[in-house]
C-alpha positions as CSV (number, residue, x, y, z in Angstrom):
1,M,93.1,70.6,63.5
2,T,91.9,69.9,59.9
3,L,89.2,71.5,57.9
4,V,85.7,70.5,58.8
5,A,83.4,69.0,56.3
6,T,82.2,71.5,54.0
7,S,78.5,70.7,54.5
8,I,78.9,71.6,57.9
9,A,80.9,74.6,57.7
10,M,78.4,76.3,55.4
11,S,75.8,76.3,57.6
12,A,78.1,76.6,60.8
13,C,80.2,79.7,59.8
14,M,78.1,82.5,59.4
15,H,78.1,84.9,62.1
16,K,75.9,88.1,63.4
17,A,77.4,91.3,62.0
18,E,77.5,94.9,63.4
19,T,75.3,96.9,61.0
20,L,78.0,98.8,58.3
21,P,77.7,102.8,58.4
22,S,77.1,104.0,54.7
23,T,80.2,103.4,52.5
24,D,82.5,106.3,51.6
25,N,86.0,106.9,50.2
26,E,87.3,106.9,54.0
27,C,86.2,103.7,55.0
28,V,87.4,100.3,53.2
29,R,87.2,96.9,53.8
30,M,89.8,94.4,54.7
31,L,90.4,90.4,55.6
32,L,92.7,89.1,58.0
33,G,94.1,85.6,58.0
34,S,95.7,83.9,60.9
35,Y,97.3,80.6,62.4
36,G,94.6,78.6,64.7
37,P,92.0,76.0,64.8
38,S,88.9,75.6,62.7
39,D,86.7,76.7,65.7
40,N,88.1,80.1,65.6
41,D,87.3,83.1,63.8
42,G,90.5,82.3,61.9
43,I,89.5,84.8,59.0
44,R,88.0,88.2,60.1
45,L,86.4,90.9,58.1
46,Y,87.3,94.5,58.9
47,E,86.1,97.9,58.2
48,F,89.2,100.5,58.2
49,N,88.9,104.2,58.2
50,Q,92.0,105.2,56.1
51,E,91.7,108.8,57.2
52,T,91.4,108.2,61.1
53,G,93.5,104.6,61.2
54,E,90.4,103.2,63.1
55,A,89.4,99.5,62.7
56,R,86.1,97.7,63.6
57,M,85.5,94.2,63.1
58,V,82.5,93.4,61.0
59,C,82.4,89.6,61.1
60,G,84.3,86.2,61.3
61,L,84.7,83.3,59.6
62,R,85.2,79.7,61.3
63,G,85.6,76.4,59.6
64,V,88.9,76.5,58.2
65,A,92.3,75.2,60.0
66,D,95.1,77.6,60.0
67,P,93.8,80.1,57.3
68,S,97.3,81.7,56.8
69,F,96.9,83.7,53.4
70,V,93.7,85.0,51.8
71,E,93.1,86.5,48.4
72,I,90.2,88.5,47.5
73,A,88.7,88.9,44.0
74,S,87.9,91.8,42.1
75,D,84.3,91.8,42.9
76,G,85.2,92.4,46.6
77,R,82.8,89.5,47.5
78,H,84.5,86.3,46.7
79,F,87.7,85.2,48.2
80,Y,90.2,82.1,48.7
81,A,92.1,80.9,51.8
82,V,94.6,78.4,52.2
83,S,94.3,76.0,55.2
84,E,97.8,75.5,56.0
85,E,97.9,72.1,57.1
86,D,101.1,69.9,56.9
87,D,99.2,66.8,55.7
88,S,96.7,65.2,53.7
89,T,93.9,67.8,54.9
90,A,95.9,70.9,53.2
91,A,93.2,72.8,51.4
92,L,92.2,75.9,49.5
93,V,88.9,77.2,50.7
94,A,86.5,79.6,48.5
95,A,84.5,81.7,50.5
96,E,82.2,84.9,50.1
97,I,81.0,87.8,51.8
98,V,77.2,88.1,52.1
99,T,75.2,91.1,53.0
100,D,71.6,90.8,53.8
101,G,69.9,94.1,54.5
102,D,72.1,95.7,57.2
103,S,73.8,92.5,58.0
104,T,77.1,91.2,56.6
105,N,78.4,87.6,57.1
106,M,81.0,85.2,55.5
107,R,80.3,81.9,54.2
108,I,82.2,79.1,52.8
109,I,81.2,78.0,49.2
110,N,83.5,74.6,49.1
111,S,86.9,73.5,49.4
112,Q,89.8,71.4,47.4
113,T,92.5,69.8,48.8
114,T,95.9,70.9,47.3
115,D,97.4,67.8,47.0
116,G,100.6,69.2,48.3
117,T,101.2,70.0,52.2
118,A,101.7,73.3,53.9
119,P,100.1,76.0,51.2
120,C,101.2,79.2,52.3
121,H,100.0,81.5,49.5
122,V,97.2,82.2,47.2
123,K,97.3,84.1,43.8
124,I,93.9,84.5,42.0
125,I,94.3,84.9,37.9
126,E,90.7,86.0,36.9
127,S,91.2,86.4,33.3
128,R,92.0,82.7,33.1
129,G,89.4,81.4,35.5
130,K,92.4,79.9,37.6
131,V,93.6,80.1,41.1
132,F,97.1,79.1,42.3
133,T,98.2,77.6,45.9
134,S,102.1,77.7,46.7
135,N,102.6,74.3,48.6
136,Y,105.7,75.1,51.0
137,N,106.5,71.5,52.0
138,G,104.9,69.9,49.3
139,G,107.5,71.4,46.8
140,S,104.6,72.1,44.2
141,F,102.1,74.3,43.4
142,T,98.3,73.7,42.6
143,Q,96.2,75.0,39.8
144,F,92.5,75.2,40.3
145,S,89.6,76.1,38.1
146,I,87.0,78.7,39.4
147,D,83.2,78.7,38.6
148,K,83.0,82.4,37.5
149,Q,79.3,82.8,38.2
150,T,79.5,81.3,42.3
151,G,83.2,81.4,42.9
152,A,83.3,77.8,43.8
153,L,86.4,75.8,43.2
154,L,85.6,72.9,40.3
155,P,86.8,69.3,40.7
156,E,89.6,69.6,38.1
157,K,92.9,70.9,39.4
158,R,96.5,70.3,38.3
159,V,99.8,69.7,40.5
160,R,103.0,70.9,39.3
161,H,105.9,69.3,41.3
162,F,109.7,70.3,41.4
163,D,112.8,69.0,42.9
164,S,112.6,67.1,46.5
165,K,114.4,70.3,48.1
166,S,111.9,72.6,46.6
167,H,109.8,74.9,48.9
168,I,107.5,76.8,46.6
169,H,106.3,79.9,48.6
170,C,104.8,82.5,46.0
171,V,103.2,82.4,42.5
172,E,102.6,85.8,40.8
173,T,102.4,87.2,37.3
174,T,104.1,89.5,35.2
175,P,102.7,92.8,34.6
176,D,101.8,92.0,31.0
177,M,100.2,88.6,32.1
178,A,102.6,86.6,29.9
179,Y,104.1,84.4,32.5
180,Y,103.7,83.1,36.0
181,V,106.4,83.7,38.2
182,V,107.1,80.9,40.7
183,D,109.3,81.6,43.6
184,D,111.2,78.5,44.9
185,L,112.9,79.1,48.3
186,G,114.5,75.7,48.7
187,M,116.1,75.7,45.1
188,D,117.2,79.9,45.0
189,K,115.1,80.1,42.0
190,V,112.6,82.4,40.3
191,M,110.7,80.5,37.4
192,L,108.8,82.1,34.8
193,F,106.1,79.7,33.2
194,D,104.3,80.6,29.9
195,I,100.8,81.7,31.0
196,D,99.1,80.3,28.0
197,D,101.2,77.0,27.6
198,E,99.3,73.9,28.8
199,E,102.5,72.2,29.2
200,L,103.7,74.8,31.9
201,W,107.3,74.8,30.6
202,A,109.9,77.2,32.6
203,V,112.6,79.5,32.3
204,E,114.6,79.6,35.6
205,N,116.4,82.7,36.8
206,D,119.0,81.9,39.5
207,V,119.8,84.1,42.6
208,E,122.7,83.7,44.8
209,K,122.8,80.2,46.8
210,G,121.4,80.2,50.2
211,S,119.3,83.3,49.3
212,G,115.7,81.8,49.8
213,P,113.3,83.6,47.7
214,R,110.2,83.9,49.3
215,H,107.6,86.9,47.8
216,I,108.0,89.1,44.6
217,T,106.1,92.2,43.6
218,F,106.8,94.3,40.5
219,G,106.8,98.1,40.4
220,P,103.8,100.1,38.9
221,D,105.3,100.5,35.4
222,G,106.5,97.0,35.2
223,R,110.1,97.1,34.3
224,F,111.4,96.0,37.6
225,A,110.7,93.1,39.8
226,Y,111.4,93.2,43.7
227,L,112.1,89.7,45.5
228,I,112.4,89.6,49.4
229,N,115.0,86.7,50.1
230,E,113.9,85.2,53.4
231,L,117.5,83.4,54.4
232,S,120.0,85.9,53.2
233,G,117.8,89.0,54.0
234,T,118.3,90.8,50.8
235,V,116.3,92.2,48.2
236,T,116.9,91.2,44.7
237,V,116.3,93.9,42.0
238,F,115.2,92.5,38.4
239,R,114.9,93.9,35.2
240,Y,111.9,92.5,33.3
241,T,111.6,93.2,29.3
242,G,108.9,90.9,28.4
243,K,110.8,88.0,28.1
244,P,111.2,85.0,30.8
245,Q,115.1,85.6,31.4
246,M,115.2,88.6,33.7
247,E,118.5,90.4,34.3
248,I,119.6,91.1,37.9
249,V,120.1,94.8,38.4
250,Q,121.2,94.8,42.1
251,Y,121.0,93.0,45.6
252,A,120.4,95.3,48.5
253,A,120.8,94.4,52.3
254,C,117.6,94.4,54.0
255,D,117.9,92.3,57.1
256,S,121.5,93.7,58.3
257,V,121.6,91.7,61.7
258,G,121.5,88.2,60.6
259,G,118.0,87.4,61.2
260,H,117.5,85.2,58.3
261,G,113.7,85.5,58.3
262,S,112.7,88.4,56.1
263,A,109.3,88.1,54.8
264,D,107.0,90.2,52.9
265,I,107.6,93.1,50.5
266,H,105.4,95.7,48.7
267,I,105.6,99.1,47.0
268,S,103.9,102.2,47.5
269,N,101.3,103.0,44.6
270,D,103.6,106.0,43.5
271,G,106.1,103.9,43.1
272,R,108.6,105.8,45.0
273,F,109.3,103.5,48.0
274,L,109.7,99.9,48.7
275,Y,108.7,98.1,52.0
276,A,110.2,94.8,53.5
277,S,109.8,93.0,56.7
278,N,112.2,90.9,58.8
279,R,111.7,88.7,61.5
280,L,113.7,86.8,64.2
281,K,116.1,89.5,65.2
282,E,115.3,93.4,65.4
283,D,111.9,92.6,64.1
284,G,110.6,95.4,61.9
285,I,110.3,96.8,58.3
286,S,113.1,98.3,55.9
287,I,112.3,101.2,54.0
288,F,114.0,101.9,50.8
289,S,113.7,104.6,48.0
290,I,113.3,103.7,44.4
291,D,115.2,105.3,41.7
292,R,112.8,105.0,38.8
293,E,115.0,105.1,35.9
294,S,117.7,102.2,37.1
295,G,115.0,100.6,39.5
296,K,117.9,100.5,42.0
297,I,117.0,101.0,45.9
298,T,118.3,102.6,48.7
299,K,117.7,102.0,52.5
300,V,116.5,105.1,53.8
301,G,115.2,104.0,57.2
302,Y,113.8,101.1,59.6
303,Q,110.7,100.7,61.7
304,L,110.6,98.4,64.4
305,T,107.4,96.5,64.8
306,G,106.0,93.8,67.1
307,I,107.3,90.2,66.8
308,H,107.5,88.2,63.9
309,P,106.0,90.6,61.0
310,R,105.0,87.9,58.5
311,N,102.9,89.9,56.4
312,F,102.0,93.8,56.0
313,A,99.7,96.0,53.5
314,L,99.5,99.4,52.7
315,S,96.3,101.0,52.7
316,P,94.8,101.9,49.3
317,N,94.9,105.7,49.8
318,G,98.6,104.8,51.3
319,K,98.5,106.7,54.3
320,Y,98.6,103.7,56.7
321,L,100.8,100.5,56.7
322,L,99.1,97.6,58.6
323,C,101.5,94.9,59.8
324,A,100.5,91.6,61.0
325,C,102.6,90.6,64.0
326,R,102.0,86.9,64.5
327,D,103.6,86.4,68.0
328,S,102.6,89.9,69.2
329,N,98.9,88.5,68.7
330,C,98.0,91.9,66.9
331,I,97.9,94.0,63.7
332,E,100.1,97.2,64.1
333,I,98.8,100.5,62.5
334,F,101.3,102.8,60.9
335,T,100.9,106.0,59.3
336,R,103.3,106.7,56.3
337,D,104.9,109.6,55.1
338,A,104.2,110.0,51.4
339,E,107.2,112.4,51.0
340,T,110.1,110.5,53.1
341,G,108.4,107.1,53.1
342,M,108.9,107.1,56.9
343,L,106.5,105.1,59.2
344,H,105.0,106.1,62.6
345,D,103.8,103.8,65.0
346,T,100.0,105.3,66.1
347,G,99.9,103.2,69.2
348,K,96.7,101.7,67.8
349,K,96.4,98.0,67.2
350,I,94.1,95.2,66.1
351,E,94.1,92.4,68.8
352,M,94.0,89.0,67.3
353,S,95.6,85.6,67.9
354,K,98.5,84.8,65.4
355,P,97.8,87.3,62.8
356,T,99.3,86.4,59.2
357,C,97.9,88.1,56.6
358,V,96.0,91.9,55.8
359,K,94.6,92.1,52.3
360,F,92.2,95.3,51.7
361,L,89.3,94.5,49.5
């Protein structure tokens, strides 16, 4: 089902919300994305108590088909979601959280087609007033400009196409904001583009053939990058020195059973532990300790999850890990031991049809 017309969506997607309690350090908000038709509450705003692990829905947003990935601006109000359609209706949607007295709702601001199919990832670069989508089946990424006052997507956009075999899955930035980092799952490359070069030149960092680079994250001190490879089920560790050519430090097995469906990767705020999810066989999350000097990782545990853990997030205080298990139709809530890195299933779940994304405000 395609994205509904913006003029209709802006008036139709607002829903009456519960009254929120006063905000304190225990309570944080998060957005959940999912697969489903546009008449579902495909994006949901929740309140999460990061001391008790309790979650409560605040409101939902309709009007977007298959909002599989969302990204939140630093103001905690504006956010951007893909409509992951595999045709010309594929789009990026700008939206906002609106509080009126004791009531909180969400509304669509506007949308723009990506001109590349199956957009699966969003990256906001606020210092440049840009937002990017990674268009998996389009073999491209799309750069949009943002109205900094309203959060709306401006008409101008730029699409960068790659090889016919390319599957762009992620655009990130280096910690020093010198480069865009683009993961090409189809061509087994991690490309770095100069963030200020309008010609968008690139340096290609190759990984092992058949790896399938998917998502990348940097450690807190910015010296090392960690890439989850979907097809080989490995984590590639890179050393980053401020130059576009990155040195491979290590390949570490994440998927040890040949599921060929590794998905998401995140590092704890203290930089001590890395988590990476695996799908399609013995679905779960690999837990690694990180050597801060060498950047190398050592597998220390494995936590089974529900079916198809596509995405997960650590709570801001690091006490919880919330995992979007798409085919179990729920977000599973795990506690995290800060000393050992181990996870424990609380048994608490957020029931939701085909969840695919968890993002804390």
